[in-house]
N, C-alpha and C positions, 0 to 999 in steps of 0.2 A: 593641582585641581583648583578651579575657580568656581564661583557661583554660576556663571553663565555656562561653563563646561558641564558642571554637575546637572544643570537643568536640561541641557541638550542630551547628555548621555541618559538621564533618567527617562526622557521621552522615548528614546530609541529602545531602551531596555523594556519599558512598559509595552511598547508595540510588539516587540519580539516575544515577550512573555505572553501576551494575548494570543498571538499566533501559535506559539509553542504549547500553550495550554489547550487550545482547540485541537491541535495535531495530536497531542497526547491522548485527549479524550476520544478522538476519532479512531486512533489506532487501538486503544484499549477496548473500545466498543466493537471494533471489527474482530479483535481477538476473542472477546466474550461471545460474540454472535456465532463464531465458528464452533465453539464448544456447545452452545445452546442448541444450534441447529442439529448437530450430530446427536445430542441427547434426545431431542424431540423426535428425530427420525427413528432412533432406536426404541424409544418408549412407545411410539405409535405403532410401529411394525410389530413389536413384541406383543403389545396388547391385542392387536387384531389377530395375530397368529394364535395366541392363547385362547381368545374367545372362540375361534374356529375349532380348536382342539376340544374345548369344553362342550361344544355343541356336537362333538363326535364327527366333525368334518375335517377334511384335509386343509391345512392353511393355504391361503391364496399364494400363488407364485410371487406376486408383487410384494406381499408382506414379507415373505422369506428373503426375497432379493433385497428389500429395504433393510431387513435385520442384518443380513450378511454385509451389506455396504456400510451400515453404521458401525458394526463391530470392526470392519476393516479400517474405517476412518478413525476409530478410537485407539488403534494401536499407536504406541509412542512414536514409532518412526514416521507413520503417516501424519500424526498430529504435528510433529516437529517440522516435517517438510512443508506443511501448509502454513504454520504460524511463525516460523523463525524470522521471516522478514518483518512481520508485525512486532514480534518481541524485540528485535534489534532496534527498529524505529522508535518504539515506545521507550525503550531504555535510553536511547540517545536523547530524545526530547525531554524525558524526565530529568536526566542529568543536566542538560542545558538549562532547563527551567530552575533547577536547584541552584546552579552556579549563578544565574542571573538574579535570583532572589537574594542570595548571600551578598552579591555585589551591590545590589540596590540598598540593602540594609546598611552596608558599610558607607555608601554615599550619603544616605540619610543621617547616619550617626555623625559623619563629617560635617554635614550641613547644619546639624542641630547644635554644634558647639558654638560658643560665643566667639566671634571673630576668628574663624578657623584659619590656620596657617595653610599655605599652599602645600599640597601633598603630591609631588611628582610621581611617586610610586603608585598611589591610588589612581591618578589620572592615566598612567600607563596601563595599569591593570584594567581599568574601565575601557580604555581604547581596545586593548587586545580581546577582551571578552566580548564586547559589543560588536566589534568588527567580525570576530569569529562566528558569532551567533547569526549575524546578517548573512555572512558567507554560507553558513549552513542552510539558511532558508533558501537561498538560490540553488545550492547544490542539491537539496532535497527535490526541488522541482525538476531539475535536470535528471536526477536518478529515477524519479517516478515516471517521467516520460520515457526514458530509455527502457525501463523494466516493462512498461506497458507495451511499447513497440516490440520488444523481443517476444513477449508473451503472445501478442496478436500474430506476429509473423510465425511463431511456432505452431499456433493453432491453425493458421492458414496452410502451413506446410503439411500438417498432419491430416487435415480434413478437407482442404479446398483444392488440392492439387490434381484430383481426378485419378489418383493411383499411378501405377506404372504406365508409361507411354512408350510405345515402340517408335522406331525411326520412321516407319511408314505412316503412323498416326501423326507424328510431328509434321511430316511433309504435307499430309492431307490438310492439317489444321492451318499451316502456313499458306497453302494454296487457297483455302477458303477465305482467310483473312485478306489475302492479296486481291482476290476476286471481289470481295466486299468493298475494299477501298477503291477499286476501279469503278464501282457503281454498276448499274445495269448496262449490259452490252446491247448495242443496237444490232438487230438481226441483219446479216448481210444479204442483199438482194441480188 
């Protein structure tokens, strides 16, 4: 480890820490928002249904639907299915940030000593941790894009396909597209 190398690694560590802290906050906020949204839906629907009952009326269908949906979303399996990616991401970023902070403290302690000796082990550790953290940044972007793509394709397949299509409908659609591509036909005289 040299002073120049320590300065370079410190700069990279601080940049990754900044991004990692923002990612951790964003993921924790998303995780919290999921719970708060479910709790608000439950509370609002429950309150509306109870007010109707107190007035001697039948609760509104949308209030009962909201209550049932909120209770369904609050089941442990439902909650886990929705938040496990967020929890994994938060845990990974929290761990990366903790390792980076510990490494930064070691580098600062090394720099703070009077005429520090070169420390190849610390330099190697700094390289491995810093390179791994930067690789994780890139990997996260790739994973997020892939997950988003799969999610959108799944939604499109479930809702945008137009349902079951018969062979006759496929032929008619192909014929319509072909006619469209040919453009308007001139009437034969």
